[in-house]
Each structure stands twice: as C-alpha cells, then as structure tokens.
N, C-alpha and C positions, 0 to 999 in steps of 0.2 A: 443644234443638237445639245441635249443636256447630258452632262457627264454622270450625273447620279440618276440611275434608273431604279425606280421603286418596284420591288417585286410584290406581287399580290400573293398572299398565302391563304390557304384554305383554313377556315376556323376549325375544321375537324382535325387537321394536322396539328394545330396548336393544342387541342384538347388531348390528343394522343401523346404529345411530348410532355406536357406539364405533370401528369400524375407520376410518371417515372422519376422526375426530378424530386417530387415530394417524397416518394418512397425511398429514394437513395439517401436523402438527408435524414429521413426518419430512421433508417437503418443505421446510419452513422451515429446518431444521437442515442439510439438504443444500445449500440455496442459500447459507447463511452459510458453510458449509465451502468451497464452490467459490469464493466471493468472497474468502475469506482466502487460498486457494491462488493465485488470480490476483494479488492484491496482493503476495504473497511472491515470485512469479515476476517481477513487474514490478520490485520493489525489487532483486532479485538481478541482473536484466538491466541496470538503471541502474548498479549498483555495478561490474559487470564491464566495462560499456562505458566508464565513467569511468577505470578502471584501465588499460584498453587504450589509451585516448586519451592519458593521461599518459605511458605508456611510449613511445608513438609520438612524442610531442612531445619527450621527453627524448632519444631516439636521434637526432633530427634537429636538434640544437643547432648554432648557428654559433659561431665564435670570439668574435664580439661579444656573445654572450649571457653570457659569463663576467664581463663588467664591469658594475658597478652602474649607470653612467650611459651605457651604450652607446646612441648614436643621439641623445642630447639635444644641442640646439644651445646651450642656456644652460649655463654652467659651474656648478660646485657653489657658487660664491660669490654667485650671484644671490640677492638678497633679504637678504643678511647685513648690508649697510650699508657695504661696502667700496667 
C-alpha cells in the first residue's frame, strides 16, 4: 500500500475557488490604494493649510513685530549680572 494517496479533484471545483482568491487579493490592493490616496490628500491639505496660515500671519504684522524684544517688560540685561 502506498502512504500517499492522490485525490482527484474536479476542474470545475478549481475554477470556482480561483476567482474568489483573485477577488480577495484585488480587494486588499484596492483598500491599500485608497488608504494611500487618503493619506496623500491629508498631507497635501495640511501643507497647503500651513502655507496659507503663514502667509496670512505675515501680511498682518504690526510694527512691534519687527523688534526682537517687542512687548517684553524685562530688559535685555536681565540675568546678565549687571
């Protein structure tokens, strides 16, 4: 007697199994693709939003923004030991 018995399978059974495997792998790739698109759109939105905010803040500067110690109550000599 042989220990390894070969099963005979019907070709119709194989055809019914193979398309489901292709569909599941295609679904996984599709999900990964949409996720990467969503992450890319989010990153682009954050970058554009930051640039617009920086430009908005730059256009609305006040004259005191041009000085390094504008608004500080303590002078630059504080903590120097004078």
